[in-house]
C-alpha positions, 0 to 999 in steps of 0.5 A: 696110247692104249687108245691108239693100240686098241683102234689099231687091234692090238688090245691090251690086256692082262690076265686076271684069275677066274676059278683057282681052286688049288686044294689038292691031296692025291694025283690022277693015275698016269693017263696013259691010254688006259684013264682019262680026266675031265672036270667041267666048270662054269667061267665067271668072267667073259674073255676066258684065255686059259687054264692052269693045271698041277702035274704029277709026274710018276718018277718020270714023265715018260714019251708021248703025248697029251690032249688036251681038250675044252668044251662048251657044255651050254648046246651039246658038246661041241670042242672049242680048243685042241692042246697037243703038248708033248710029257718031255715038256712036262715037270713035277708040280710046275704049272702046266699052262692051256691057252686057247682063243678068247671066248668072248661071252665066257662068262655064266657058260659051262664047260668041261676040261677034258685030259687023255694021253697015250701009251707011255704018257707017265704024267698025271694031274693033282686034285683034291679027294673030297669037295672043293668047287661048286659050280663043277664035277670031277670025271676019272676014266669016264665015271664021276668021282668025289672031289674036283680038279687042281685047277685055274681058269683065266680071263683076258682084261682088256681095253672093251671090259674096262669099259664097259665096266666103268658103265656099269660104276654108274649104279653106285652114282647114288654114292655121289651124294652121300661121298661129296657130303662126307668130303666136303660139306665140313672141311666146306662149311668151315673154308667159307666161313672162316677166310683163310687168303688162298694162292688162289688156285681152285684145285687147291682150295678143293683141296684143302676145303677135303682135307679139312672134312676128313679132320674135322670128324675125328676133331668133332667125334673127339669133344662130342665125346667130351660131352657126353653125345652120342652119334648114331645115324639119324644125327648124322644125317641130321648135322649133313643136313644142316651143312647143307643148307648152310652150304647152299645159303652162303653159295646163294648168297654167294651169287647174288653178289657176284662173287662165281668163280672165274678163271683164267687162261692158265687154269682153265687149263689146269684144271681141266688137265686136274679134272681128267688126271683125277677121273682117269685115277679113280676108274683105276682104283676101283678097277682095280678092287673089281673082284673084291667081296670084302676089303683085302688082308688083315690090317681092313680085318682091323678097321671094321671091327674099330669103325663098327665100335665107332657107329656101335658107341658114337663116340670114340671108344673107351675100350674094344669093348662088347666086340673084344675083352681088351680094355683101354683103346689107345689105335689113332680113329682118324679113318674110323671116325670118318668111315663111320659118318659114311657108312650112315650117310650112305647106308652101306655095312661098312667092308663095304663103304671102307672098299669106297671110300678108300679107293676115293681117298686112295685117288684123291692122294694124286690130289695131294701131291698136286696141293703141295708140290704148288704150295712148293715150287709155285709151278704148274707144270710141276704140281699136274707132274706130280700128280700124275705120278702119284695116281697112275704112275707111282705103284706106292699108293695104290698098292694100299689096297693090298694091305687095307693100310686107310688109316696110313692112307689117309694120314698121308692124305693129310698130311701134305694140306696140314703141311701147306696150312703149316706154311701158310700160317707162319709166313703170314704177313700179318697174324690170320689167325683163319690161317692159325684155326685151319693148320691148327685143326689140321695138324690136331686131326693128322694125330688123330688119325696116324701117328707114325705120320704126324711124326713125318709131318713134325721132322718136315717142321722141323727142317723149316724151322731150322732154315727159316731159322737161318734164313731169318738169322741171316737176313730178316733180324731177330725180329722176325726170327722172333714172330715166327718161333710165336707163331709155331708155339701158337700153332703147337698150342692149338694142337695140343689143346685140340688133341687134349682127351687123345693126348692124356688117354695115348699119355696114360697107355704109353706110360703103363706100357713103359712100366711094364717093359720095364721102361724100354720101347727098344725096337725089335731090329727084325721089325726096322730091317730096311724094306728094299723091294718095297723102295724098288718096287714096280717103278719105283727105280725109273721115279728115284732117277727122275728124282733124283734129276729134280734135285740136281736141279733143285740144288743147282738153282739153289730152290730152297723147297729142294734142299727142305725135302731133301732135308725132311728126308734124311731127318725121318730116316734119321729118327727111324734108325737113331742108331746113326747117333749111338741111340737103340731104334724103338718100335715106334718108327720102322723103315718100311711105313717110311719107304711106303711113304716116299711118293709123297716128297718123290712126286715134288721132286718129280715135279722140279725135273718135269718143270726142267723140260718144261723150261729147257727142253724149248730150248733144243728147238733153237737151230732150228730157227722154226717158229712154233718149234718151241711150242710142238716139244712141249705138245710132244712133252704132254703127250709123251708124259699122258701116253707114259702114265696111262702105259703103267695105270694099265699096270697097275689095272689089278694090282691087288696081291691074291695072296692077300685076299681073305674072303671071297663071293662063296665065303660071302654065300656062306655066312649068309648062311650062318646068319638065317641058321645059326645060333648068334652064341655059335663059338667058330675055330677057324684056319691061322697064320703067324704073321709078324711080331708074334701075333697069328691071324686067320688065311681065310674068309673065317677072319671075317665071320665076327665082322660079317655075322657078329658070331664069335671064333676063337682067333678074334682080329689084330687088336686082341694083342693091346690085351691083358698078357696071359689073353694074348697069351691064351689065343696065341697058344690056341692059335698056333695048336690052330697051324700046326696040328693034322687031325681033327682028333687032335687030343690038343685040338680037343681041350680047345674045341671043349674049354672055348665052347667052339660050335663048328669049325669054318674051312674057307674057299682060301683054306689054310692048315685046316683041310676037310678030310682032317675031319670027315672022318670024325665022328665028333664033326659033322659037315651042316654046310658044303658049298665046294669051296666053303666048308662047314662043320659042327661040334658034336657034343 
């Protein structure tokens, strides 16, 4: 569909923000013929097509017109576009957009925007009175002026540009080796030596190997910590090289014995289809982060800190020291163990490694949806549809990149294979302890990766055991029932054994928490409010309708997997909201966590709906009595689903929410300057804001200073909330004051600066309550770095 539109000249596109200079504190005089305005800038990306200004209306817009000009400064001052605007259509503080023909070669090109008006016009434009944009200058009435216009430029991101950017992925081809090593070697080795019986599907087997790899790394880190082993990059490289050598030897022996994989026609078609779906999903996921220089939002910062602790100690951390004065470490570390391994294998900085691995895992969610749906429905049509929905259609999990929810993402990635392995063990005709080991490793790895997702898995197991118990009681007798529960107990004991050291630590922390809370873990009602906006996010309404169709069809056919999925969702809802049983809610779970995980069960039900259409669609052609009509209908169905999936995927190409982006390229340049010019003992005051549950976080790139430069910031990463009450109170008091003050010489701020030994103030490109104007006129602060977007002030002692 997209390709056809492209060929026809109707290129689909999205408008991406190019430059965003949003600081402002003063407005220009009315452009009434006696005043003019100009702002130069350098476009960062190709296909510049729009500039947005913010008008300031003086009482009324007046009468007449405003004229906006765009000039290229590449060679002289060539006018490229002009737009005349009737001021009667302009409103105060309502953005005014200047659209013009796309400038295809705009990347790196200098431009000038000019604005002028007629007599009677009472409209000016907002700007910053101090330098706020480093690559341009502001002119008022033809004279250069301190400061910069408040303006946003946008560029068209279309298929042509996407294709050119896809070619740049070849520059990252070296990362394929460490990614394959991390995601397939540990699990592949276990799979090859355990040789559990499989469903015979090559895609499903790859999914199980990947899941085993992701689960084995944290389990291995846990037990190597118990044994006193300290990992580092050298030891990690040696371990993975040894696994690669053994894997190559096993592969060679298999070739000699003639054990090559032979695919039948259906398997071959399925494999080709899934490779295409996964490739498109992976391209989409990397297109989505094309403008991120650091992972988004506040969770990512926390994950970087925990991963740094893992890499620093080479073990499961005992505390957050030396990075934070927080003693107890009880945060699920599975993702961070995998990320530390990838950091060592690829030689990337931890934030960059997080972006890469996070998007690969996000794309792999489609693979796991295929695995679970295939196991439950035994239909490849349903499994492929589930993969398409999760990878290319559903807004979640793709939107996880905006939240930085990498731990929950990894947990939900492990959940389907854990469910599959658990069912395989419980349903085996004879005791196959290889399946038990696989299921135990996956369950333990899931627990170490995300506790809440583990509860989701337990809920499914309860539902499964309940219905299987009912079924065995009616048809199979007591012997089968005892076998089922005996195997469930064996799996539970193995999982507990593999994760025992972590269970002991978690138990100790929960005990201390209960004692401090007076024996209660009662949750906050606001924290557990139902997030309707996430339930109906983007295309979720349509997917819910499709899932409803699949559920009705499954129930009408008495499909047990449909009953399991619906009962599973119901039990999770009940566990999160026990008030339905007269019990109090807890802080361990909330509705938001469950709702943003719904894509897992929804994908199975969507697959069932596709099966309905696949099986009964050809019957529509029966009256035609044409020999190829059923096949034509199925081909049409495939093309329709593919076209809708590509259309939906293109709609998610700019999925990152700009408000969740804290750091920009200007911030990275400032941090390089900090590394080269400031003492490691420097202490930074940064912008703050209230996040949730009384916890404060940063608002701009300053929040990344500690992770990127090793220098301390007064507001540390989120885990500071796990510190002593006195420490948490001190941080919260400081952060609240910073978020409220309006003057750099406020005595309350000066007291904080003095007591905490602040040496510098950092004001990032995204901004916050602290502004350059608050410090420029004070003798207590001296500007030492100014790129326009980023300011750094030294505190005068």
